[in-house]
C-alpha positions in Angstrom: 0.0 0.0 0.0 1.5 3.4 -1.0 1.7 6.4 1.3 -1.3 8.1 -0.3 -3.5 5.0 -0.1 -2.6 4.7 3.6 -3.5 8.3 4.2 -6.9 7.9 2.5 -7.6 4.8 4.7 -6.6 6.4 8.0 -7.0 10.1 7.5 -10.1 12.2 7.0 -10.8 10.3 3.8 -11.9 7.1 5.7 -15.6 6.3 5.8 -15.8 6.9 9.5 -14.4 10.4 9.3 -16.4 11.3 6.3 -19.7 10.3 7.9 -18.7 12.0 11.2 -17.9 15.3 9.5 -21.1 15.2 7.5 -23.1 14.6 10.6 -21.4 17.4 12.5 -22.0 19.9 9.6 -25.7 18.8 9.4 -26.1 19.3 13.2 -24.6 22.8 12.9 -26.9 23.7 10.0 -30.1 22.3 11.4 -29.8 22.2 15.2 -27.8 25.5 15.4 -30.6 27.9 14.3 -33.5 25.9 15.9 -32.7 24.4 19.3 -29.7 26.5 20.4 -31.7 29.8 20.4 -34.6 28.1 22.2 -32.2 26.8 24.9 -30.4 30.1 25.2 -33.6 32.3 25.3 -36.0 30.2 27.2 -34.0 27.9 29.5 -30.9 30.0 30.1 -32.8 33.3 30.1 -30.5 35.0 27.6 -31.7 37.8 25.3 -33.7 37.1 22.2 -31.2 38.8 19.9 -28.2 37.2 21.5 -29.8 33.7 21.1 -30.8 34.4 17.5 -27.3 35.7 16.7 -25.7 32.6 18.1 -28.1 30.4 16.1 -27.4 32.3 12.9 -23.6 32.1 13.6 -23.8 28.3 14.0 -25.8 28.1 10.8 -23.1 30.1 8.9 -20.4 28.0 10.4 -22.2 24.8 9.3 -22.6 26.1 5.8 -19.0 27.0 5.6 -18.0 23.6 6.9 -20.2 21.9 4.3 -18.6 23.9 1.6 -15.2 23.0 2.9 -16.2 19.3 2.7 -17.5 19.7 -0.8 -14.3 21.4 -2.0 -12.1 18.7 -0.4 -14.2 16.1 -2.4 -15.3 14.4 0.8 -18.9 14.9 -0.3 -19.9 14.5 -3.9 -22.9 16.4 -5.1 
């Protein structure tokens, strides 16, 4: 096995890491703007705009992470 093939098996190109990274990015995209603002605003009694800002920030981070995964060819569209 060559060095590149070994890297693909053990690095971020392995199936385990590909699936894990996709799940993390999906959680940031979908859970970030929905449940995080609810927890911050209602349960932790933070301000509405603060909680919405954090949710929007997590959404943007999730989209950026998904674009990174697509550019690295970890996800094929």
